[in-house]
N, C-alpha and C positions, 0 to 999 in steps of 0.2 A: 476543545470540543469536536473540532473537525477530525482530529486524529482518532478520537474514540469512535466516531461514526464510521470511519474506514476500517479500524482495527476489529471491531466487533463482528462484522460479517466474515472477515478473514479468519478469525478464531473459530467461528461457528463452522466454517467450511473445513478447517483443519480437524476440528473435533469430529465432524461427520466422517471424514476420511479415516481417522483413527478408529472410529467405531466399526466402519466397514472392514478395515484391516483386521481388527480383533475378531470380528465375526468369521472371517476367512480362516484365521488361525484356529479358532474354536472348531470349525468344520474339519480342518485337517487333523486336529487332535482327536476328534470323534472317530474319524476314519482310522487313525492309527490305533486307537483303543479297540476298535472292532477287529483289526488285524491281530493284535496281541491276544484277544480273546479266542480267535480262531486257532492261533498257534498253541495257546494254552490247552485248548480242547484236544488238538492233535497230540500234544505231549502226554496228556493224561491217558489218551487211548493207547499210545505206544507203551507207556509205563504199565498199564493194565495188561496188555498183551505180553509184556516181558515177565510180569509176575505169574501169569497163567502158564507161560512156557517153562518158567523155573519150577513151578509146582509139578508140571507134567514130567519134566526131566527127573525130579526127585522121585516121583512115583515109578518111573521106568527103572531108575537105579535100584530102588527097593525090589522091584519085580525081578530084575536081573540077579540080584544077590540071592533071593529066594530060589530062583531056578538053579543057580550054581550050587547052592546047598543041597538041593534035591538030587542033582547029578553028581555030587561030591567032586566038583571041579574046584581046585584051589583058585583063590582070587588073584 
């Protein structure tokens, strides 16, 4: 019985420390998730800019082709 009286508080202390440790791990994962979301947003914006640029280049290419045809310049 004496061993149980000593062991129970020790186990409760260990459990409290584990809970505190898991809470810290959760905080770090939350911070990491926020960073990933920020990176994802930046990647989405970069992809959007790349698609816009691609469309503009295609339009310029088409305009250049029309101008060459108007000037009878071989490609």
